[in-house]
C-alpha positions in Angstrom: 0.3 0.0 -0.1 1.2 2.9 -1.2 0.4 6.5 1.3 1.0 9.9 -0.3 2.7 12.1 2.6 3.4 16.0 2.3 6.7 17.0 4.5 6.0 20.1 7.1 8.2 22.2 8.7 8.0 21.9 12.2 8.3 25.6 13.1 6.5 27.5 10.2 4.7 24.6 9.3 5.6 25.2 5.2 5.5 22.1 2.9 8.8 21.2 2.5 8.3 18.5 -0.1 5.9 16.1 -1.3 7.0 12.1 -1.5 5.5 8.6 -1.1 5.7 7.0 1.9 5.9 2.9 1.9 4.5 1.5 4.9 2.6 -2.3 5.6 3.1 -5.3 6.4 2.6 -6.4 2.4 5.8 -3.5 1.7 7.8 -5.7 4.5 6.8 -9.3 2.6 7.7 -8.3 -0.6 11.2 -6.5 0.4 11.6 -9.8 2.1 10.7 -11.4 -0.2 13.2 -9.2 -3.2 16.5 -10.3 -0.6 15.5 -14.1 -0.2 15.5 -13.6 -4.2 18.8 -11.9 -4.8 20.0 -14.2 -1.7 19.1 -17.0 -4.5 20.3 -15.4 -7.9 23.4 -15.3 -6.0 23.8 -18.5 -4.9 23.0 -20.0 -8.0 25.8 -17.4 -9.8 28.6 -18.3 -7.3 27.7 -21.7 -8.0 27.2 -22.0 -11.7 30.6 -20.8 -12.2 32.2 -23.5 -9.5 31.3 -26.8 -11.0 32.8 -28.8 -8.6 30.4 -31.7 -7.9 29.8 -32.8 -3.8 29.5 -36.6 -2.6 26.2 -35.8 -0.6 25.2 -38.1 2.2 21.6 -38.6 3.1 19.5 -41.4 4.7 19.1 -43.7 2.0 21.6 -43.7 0.1 24.7 -41.3 -1.2 24.8 -38.9 -4.2 26.7 -36.4 -6.3 25.2 -33.1 -7.1 27.4 -29.4 -8.1 27.2 -27.5 -5.5 24.9 -24.7 -6.6 22.1 -26.9 -7.0 22.5 -27.8 -3.3 22.7 -24.8 -2.2 19.7 -23.6 -3.8 17.6 -26.7 -3.0 18.6 -26.1 1.4 18.4 -22.4 0.8 14.4 -22.6 -0.9 14.1 -25.8 1.6 15.1 -23.5 4.7 12.7 -20.6 3.5 9.7 -22.9 3.3 10.4 -24.4 6.2 11.1 -21.0 8.0 7.7 -19.5 6.7 5.6 -22.7 7.8 6.7 -21.8 11.4 6.5 -18.1 11.6 2.9 -19.2 9.9 2.4 -21.7 13.0 3.2 -19.0 15.0 0.9 -16.4 13.6 -1.8 -18.7 13.3 -1.3 -19.6 17.3 -1.1 -16.1 18.4 -4.6 -14.5 16.3 -6.2 -17.5 18.0 -5.2 -16.5 21.6 -5.8 -12.8 20.5 -9.4 -13.9 19.5 -10.1 -15.9 22.4 -9.1 -13.4 25.0 -11.1 -10.8 22.9 -13.9 -12.5 23.8 -13.7 -12.8 27.2 -12.7 -9.2 27.4 -15.9 -8.7 26.0 -17.6 -11.1 28.1 -16.4 -9.4 31.4 -17.2 -6.0 29.7 -20.4 -7.3 29.5 -21.2 -8.3 32.7 -19.4 -5.0 34.6 -22.0 -3.3 32.2 -25.0 -5.0 33.5 -23.5 -5.2 37.1 -23.5 -1.4 37.1 -26.9 -1.2 36.0 -28.7 -3.0 38.2 -26.7 -1.4 41.2 -27.5 2.0 39.5 -31.2 1.1 39.9 -31.5 -0.4 43.2 -30.0 3.3 44.8 
């Protein structure tokens, strides 16, 4: 989301300039994705110049792969695991927030009812 902002001088209140202020979580996401894409491209470029084969032992078997391939695969795998973990934490926080908000609303109604009932009896 782009927001337009007029920058004002603190002392005089006159406009100093007109600019675009970037903000919001969407812009952060785009910046992080661009950063990760840049890192991935750098890994591929470095690995493309280095045709060295490395031996990779995994649980079931063993294979020889290019260094660039392994770097790219594990970078993407780490990004996916991290994104999934953050998604789970975010989901858990939203569920807790919804529960606490509903409890707050119930207590607020209970308090309002008790205040109204005391006011009528006096």
